[in-house]
Backbone as a chain_set.jsonl record, in Angstrom:
{"seq": "MLANDAQILVLCALAEGPLHGYAINAAIEQFAGERLGPGSLYGALARLEAKRLIEAMDGVGRQRPVRLTPQGAALLERELRAMAEVSRTGLRRLGVSPA", "coords": {"N": [[0.802, -1.334, -0.036], [0.398, 2.362, -0.983], [2.221, 5.261, 1.11], [1.184, 7.027, 2.082], [-1.557, 8.745, 2.819], [-2.589, 11.061, 2.057], [-2.128, 10.736, -0.951], [-3.584, 8.526, -1.535], [-5.882, 9.563, -1.798], [-5.778, 12.297, -3.648], [-5.691, 10.42, -5.811], [-7.858, 9.124, -5.628], [-9.813, 11.343, -6.315], [-9.152, 12.069, -8.442], [-10.072, 10.008, -9.759], [-12.468, 10.319, -11.601], [-11.728, 11.997, -13.623], [-10.078, 14.72, -14.975], [-8.631, 17.444, -12.866], [-7.907, 20.616, -10.696], [-6.232, 21.785, -8.635], [-7.576, 23.177, -6.426], [-10.308, 22.247, -6.814], [-9.686, 19.535, -6.504], [-9.593, 19.129, -3.69], [-11.823, 20.119, -3.059], [-13.193, 17.657, -3.865], [-11.977, 15.705, -2.475], [-12.871, 16.967, 0.337], [-15.996, 16.23, -0.076], [-16.299, 13.589, -0.502], [-14.374, 12.358, 1.745], [-15.232, 13.849, 3.895], [-13.401, 15.649, 4.814], [-10.014, 18.444, 3.991], [-7.61, 18.25, 2.803], [-3.955, 20.195, 3.579], [-2.319, 22.531, 1.981], [0.095, 22.02, 2.026], [0.13, 19.14, 2.396], [-1.359, 19.026, 0.213], [-0.065, 19.581, -2.246], [2.06, 18.417, -2.374], [1.615, 15.99, -2.133], [0.519, 16.126, -4.599], [3.07, 16.303, -5.935], [4.988, 13.981, -5.474], [2.832, 11.803, -6.793], [3.087, 13.166, -9.296], [6.002, 13.06, -9.888], [6.205, 9.726, -9.784], [4.954, 9.332, -11.722], [2.247, 8.83, -11.809], [0.562, 10.528, -12.045], [-0.092, 13.302, -14.591], [0.288, 16.671, -16.07], [-1.88, 18.78, -17.162], [-2.425, 20.775, -19.982], [-3.353, 24.614, -18.632], [-5.137, 26.927, -17.885], [-4.208, 30.635, -16.59], [-3.384, 30.099, -13.486], [-4.362, 28.113, -12.618], [-3.686, 24.58, -13.042], [-4.57, 21.635, -14.203], [-4.632, 18.315, -13.503], [-4.447, 15.121, -14.16], [-5.169, 11.458, -14.023], [-3.195, 8.767, -14.94], [-2.664, 5.976, -17.144], [-0.988, 3.787, -15.352], [-1.143, 5.164, -13.02], [-4.338, 4.623, -12.158], [-4.077, 1.806, -12.507], [-2.858, 1.76, -10.028], [-4.296, 2.596, -8.319], [-6.778, 1.439, -8.274], [-5.526, -0.959, -7.335], [-4.672, -0.59, -4.538], [-7.079, 0.516, -3.468], [-8.47, -2.394, -3.396], [-6.774, -3.67, -1.872], [-6.907, -1.86, 0.601], [-9.88, -2.149, 0.648], [-9.804, -4.945, 1.558], [-8.32, -5.291, 3.869], [-10.331, -3.689, 5.07], [-12.66, -5.261, 5.579], [-11.349, -7.576, 6.847], [-10.445, -6.51, 9.197], [-13.288, -5.534, 10.247], [-14.552, -7.421, 10.112], [-13.101, -9.123, 12.468], [-13.776, -7.282, 13.9], [-16.002, -8.192, 15.116], [-18.427, -7.318, 13.677], [-20.799, -6.27, 11.033], [-19.279, -6.007, 7.615], [-20.73, -3.398, 5.848]], "CA": [[-0.279, -0.03, 0.302], [1.526, 3.327, -0.68], [2.274, 4.847, 2.601], [0.611, 8.876, 2.298], [-3.465, 8.687, 2.687], [-3.094, 12.499, 0.838], [-1.66, 10.308, -2.082], [-4.471, 7.968, -1.964], [-7.159, 10.715, -1.479], [-5.917, 12.473, -4.73], [-5.672, 9.701, -6.525], [-9.589, 8.606, -5.746], [-10.6, 12.51, -6.704], [-8.873, 12.527, -9.664], [-10.366, 8.894, -10.67], [-13.654, 10.829, -12.642], [-11.534, 12.788, -14.638], [-8.998, 15.668, -14.947], [-8.982, 18.266, -12.012], [-6.868, 21.471, -10.61], [-5.721, 21.957, -6.787], [-8.622, 23.553, -5.524], [-11.13, 21.217, -6.927], [-8.921, 18.147, -6.044], [-9.582, 19.085, -2.654], [-13.501, 19.842, -2.816], [-13.346, 16.699, -3.893], [-11.779, 14.923, -1.525], [-13.89, 17.195, 1.108], [-16.94, 16.138, -0.697], [-16.47, 12.31, -0.687], [-13.692, 12.207, 2.704], [-15.048, 14.881, 5.168], [-12.128, 16.89, 5.427], [-9.718, 18.823, 3.341], [-6.085, 18.476, 2.956], [-3.769, 21.561, 3.738], [-1.637, 22.899, 1.008], [1.304, 20.836, 1.949], [-0.042, 18.109, 2.129], [-1.912, 18.561, -1.228], [0.689, 19.576, -3.116], [3.102, 17.295, -1.437], [1.237, 14.575, -2.724], [0.535, 15.975, -6.279], [4.754, 16.198, -6.53], [5.074, 12.821, -5.482], [2.49, 11.316, -7.252], [3.772, 13.396, -10.461], [7.373, 12.111, -9.942], [5.935, 8.964, -10.042], [4.211, 9.186, -13.327], [0.901, 7.952, -11.636], [-0.547, 11.436, -12.6], [0.484, 14.126, -14.944], [-0.206, 17.711, -15.745], [-2.716, 19.436, -18.557], [-2.165, 22.21, -19.832], [-4.277, 25.014, -17.85], [-4.944, 28.623, -17.593], [-3.758, 31.059, -15.48], [-2.42, 29.353, -12.759], [-5.111, 26.799, -12.976], [-2.933, 23.569, -14.054], [-5.085, 20.163, -13.955], [-3.955, 17.172, -13.616], [-5.242, 13.663, -14.863], [-4.541, 10.198, -13.823], [-2.31, 7.932, -15.747], [-3.072, 4.313, -16.889], [-0.076, 3.304, -14.188], [-2.221, 5.343, -11.344], [-5.624, 4.076, -12.217], [-3.844, 0.814, -12.011], [-2.431, 1.541, -8.804], [-5.247, 3.14, -7.517], [-7.262, -0.122, -7.965], [-4.798, -2.284, -6.396], [-4.373, -0.158, -3.248], [-8.3, 0.293, -3.211], [-9.217, -3.842, -3.369], [-5.888, -3.992, -0.693], [-7.766, -1.503, 1.577], [-10.975, -3.205, 1.492], [-9.668, -6.768, 2.411], [-7.972, -5.324, 5.455], [-11.492, -3.357, 5.873], [-13.467, -6.604, 6.067], [-11.075, -8.443, 7.981], [-10.865, -5.946, 10.475], [-14.672, -5.381, 11.066], [-14.707, -9.298, 10.953], [-12.362, -9.378, 14.085], [-14.566, -6.739, 15.348], [-17.654, -8.917, 15.329], [-19.068, -6.288, 12.922], [-20.48, -7.337, 9.578], [-19.473, -5.144, 6.681], [-21.87, -2.707, 5.303]], "C": [[0.706, 1.187, 0.41], [0.937, 4.344, 0.935], [1.929, 6.362, 3.269], [-0.625, 8.998, 2.131], [-3.838, 9.919, 1.904], [-3.05, 11.731, -0.92], [-3.199, 9.388, -2.522], [-5.908, 8.772, -2.627], [-6.854, 11.511, -2.804], [-6.174, 11.999, -5.463], [-7.127, 9.297, -6.813], [-10.537, 10.002, -6.588], [-10.522, 12.267, -8.03], [-9.327, 11.074, -11.159], [-11.771, 9.591, -11.755], [-13.198, 11.451, -13.451], [-9.996, 14.126, -14.307], [-9.261, 16.794, -13.643], [-7.598, 19.111, -11.547], [-6.961, 21.47, -9.419], [-6.488, 21.928, -6.093], [-9.872, 22.329, -5.551], [-10.761, 19.815, -6.843], [-9.606, 18.123, -4.523], [-11.023, 19.268, -2.357], [-13.948, 18.267, -3.392], [-13.366, 15.897, -2.909], [-12.673, 15.446, 0.127], [-15.052, 16.743, 1.15], [-17.075, 14.476, -0.126], [-15.438, 11.975, 0.889], [-14.282, 12.739, 4.199], [-14.049, 15.519, 5.797], [-11.211, 17.052, 3.979], [-8.001, 19.023, 3.702], [-4.953, 19.839, 3.09], [-2.745, 21.568, 2.512], [-0.353, 22.562, 1.153], [0.76, 19.583, 1.775], [-0.491, 17.259, 0.151], [-1.038, 18.67, -2.437], [2.111, 19.133, -2.966], [3.058, 16.108, -2.59], [1.243, 14.641, -4.261], [2.104, 15.556, -6.882], [4.79, 15.141, -6.632], [4.152, 11.951, -6.331], [2.748, 11.447, -8.921], [5.351, 12.647, -10.683], [7.363, 10.743, -9.823], [5.103, 8.235, -10.955], [3.194, 8.174, -12.937], [-0.363, 9.316, -11.63], [0.171, 12.234, -13.63], [-0.72, 15.652, -15.774], [-0.777, 18.01, -17.563], [-2.664, 20.466, -18.903], [-3.387, 22.975, -19.436], [-3.928, 26.52, -18.453], [-5.151, 29.402, -16.9], [-3.122, 30.019, -15.032], [-3.297, 27.871, -12.558], [-4.09, 25.245, -13.739], [-3.954, 22.394, -13.454], [-4.375, 19.16, -13.884], [-5.118, 15.879, -13.642], [-4.299, 11.83, -14.242], [-3.801, 9.48, -14.889], [-2.625, 6.707, -15.904], [-2.262, 3.548, -15.581], [-1.061, 3.703, -12.757], [-3.57, 4.743, -11.266], [-5.451, 2.457, -11.666], [-3.931, 0.522, -10.463], [-3.182, 1.733, -8.276], [-6.309, 1.861, -7.421], [-6.728, -1.012, -6.994], [-4.975, -2.049, -5.352], [-5.915, -0.24, -2.753], [-8.837, -1.201, -2.647], [-8.405, -3.732, -1.829], [-7.148, -3.355, 0.839], [-8.886, -2.251, 2.09], [-10.621, -4.465, 1.981], [-9.41, -6.137, 3.61], [-9.304, -4.148, 6.286], [-12.062, -4.358, 6.566], [-12.725, -7.371, 6.95], [-10.73, -7.813, 9.246], [-12.039, -5.861, 11.386], [-14.693, -6.945, 11.219], [-14.576, -9.511, 12.302], [-12.86, -8.296, 15.056], [-15.866, -7.205, 15.66], [-18.314, -8.197, 14.512], [-19.322, -6.844, 11.611], [-20.419, -5.882, 8.717], [-20.968, -4.666, 5.997], [-21.891, -3.122, 4.139]], "O": [[1.549, 1.318, 1.298], [-0.107, 4.266, 1.582], [2.203, 6.794, 4.389], [-0.897, 9.478, 1.03], [-4.881, 10.053, 1.266], [-3.757, 12.1, -1.857], [-3.793, 9.551, -3.588], [-6.633, 8.549, -3.597], [-7.92, 11.5, -3.419], [-6.931, 12.575, -6.244], [-7.572, 9.151, -7.951], [-11.567, 9.847, -7.245], [-11.505, 12.225, -8.77], [-9.17, 10.982, -12.376], [-11.825, 9.035, -12.852], [-13.995, 11.745, -14.342], [-9.169, 14.096, -13.396], [-10.474, 16.946, -13.502], [-6.47, 18.685, -11.797], [-8.046, 21.049, -9.017], [-6.573, 21.106, -5.18], [-10.259, 21.68, -4.579], [-11.594, 18.955, -7.131], [-10.154, 17.074, -4.187], [-11.494, 18.61, -1.43], [-15.107, 17.878, -3.253], [-14.377, 15.389, -2.424], [-13.047, 14.599, 0.938], [-15.528, 16.688, 2.284], [-17.977, 14.215, 0.669], [-15.955, 10.956, 1.348], [-13.974, 12.286, 5.302], [-13.886, 15.844, 6.974], [-11.364, 16.286, 3.028], [-7.416, 19.696, 4.55], [-5.425, 20.734, 2.389], [-2.386, 20.462, 2.108], [0.388, 22.89, 0.227], [1.103, 18.985, 0.755], [-0.304, 16.268, -0.555], [-1.207, 18.005, -3.459], [3.102, 19.62, -3.51], [3.824, 15.593, -3.404], [1.681, 13.796, -5.042], [2.364, 14.83, -7.842], [4.662, 14.751, -7.792], [4.858, 11.04, -6.764], [2.705, 10.51, -9.718], [5.647, 11.83, -11.555], [8.495, 10.269, -9.732], [4.699, 7.072, -11.0], [3.109, 7.04, -13.408], [-1.566, 9.266, -11.373], [1.343, 11.859, -13.661], [-1.938, 15.659, -15.951], [-0.328, 17.65, -18.651], [-2.881, 21.339, -18.063], [-4.471, 22.445, -19.678], [-3.013, 27.026, -19.103], [-6.222, 29.314, -16.3], [-2.481, 29.19, -15.678], [-2.792, 26.762, -12.382], [-3.964, 25.107, -14.955], [-4.078, 22.305, -12.232], [-3.242, 19.274, -14.35], [-6.277, 15.825, -13.23], [-3.133, 11.436, -14.194], [-4.071, 9.971, -15.985], [-2.922, 6.108, -14.87], [-2.9, 2.774, -14.868], [-1.513, 2.99, -11.862], [-3.902, 4.336, -10.153], [-6.169, 1.893, -10.84], [-4.562, -0.316, -9.819], [-3.166, 1.018, -7.273], [-6.542, 1.404, -6.302], [-7.297, -1.637, -6.099], [-5.456, -2.973, -4.697], [-6.152, -0.935, -1.765], [-9.522, -1.256, -1.626], [-9.049, -3.704, -0.781], [-7.839, -3.98, 1.645], [-9.066, -2.779, 3.187], [-11.278, -4.972, 2.89], [-10.22, -6.351, 4.513], [-9.348, -3.83, 7.474], [-12.068, -4.472, 7.792], [-13.344, -7.896, 7.875], [-10.708, -8.466, 10.289], [-12.082, -5.991, 12.609], [-14.83, -7.553, 12.281], [-15.411, -9.9, 13.119], [-12.672, -8.181, 16.267], [-16.677, -6.63, 16.386], [-19.442, -8.662, 14.677], [-18.561, -7.616, 11.028], [-21.143, -4.909, 8.926], [-21.962, -5.343, 5.733], [-22.76, -2.73, 3.359]]}, "num_chains": 1, "name": "protein.A"}
């Protein structure tokens, strides 16, 4: 699994299509109920781009949208499947039925 939750949140936000920084954070807030600080968000973007999991697109002004690469989408699917298994196992061990 990726060591950084911020990276997973960013990849999830980009799963539906390209977004710029502010829109990424708005999407994360919508599905996770929290916002990333600027350092966490832009640090995650830089690391994901360095790993070639996302790529920048042409932007207007300061807005520079990014999108998932095929490698990023494949990694996100693997990570989410692994997280789902961990979640199922943890819930089962707690005696709680998965939703």
